[in-house]
C-alpha positions, 0 to 999 in steps of 0.5 A: 515485514516480508510477504508470505507469498507474492504475485509479480508481473514478470515484465516488472510493469504492473503492480505486485500483490503481496500476501503477508501476516501482520502483528496488528489487530484489525481496525475494520472488517476486511475480506482481503487486505491489498497493498498497492505497491507504486514504488516497484521492487526495492531497494528504493530511493525513499524520497522518490518512493514517498513521492510516488505514494503521495501521487497515487493516493489522490488518484485512488481518492478520486476513484472512491477511496478514503485516506485513513492514516499515514504510517511513518518509519521514523522520518520516512513515509512508509505507506498510506492506509486507505479504505475502499467504498465498502470500508475494506482497508488497503495500503499504498506503499 
């Protein structure tokens, strides 16, 4: 699903923040839902993108987040749903 709006580092080094509408209902009360994009702008090498997602998730767990679930698009890792220490969900994509 395409972002409704984005904040992007013009130098392409920092993460992008996308604001988007999603069809799913909430599974937890969020004040804001953040997607942490670790793969940079597409198009992606999906194996490399999955490697970057799997590399970032443990770093965030070490910082206090918890893994909720992995979302797959067929045989491809789409993103990892996580929660911050207050229970707000975010995704690593």
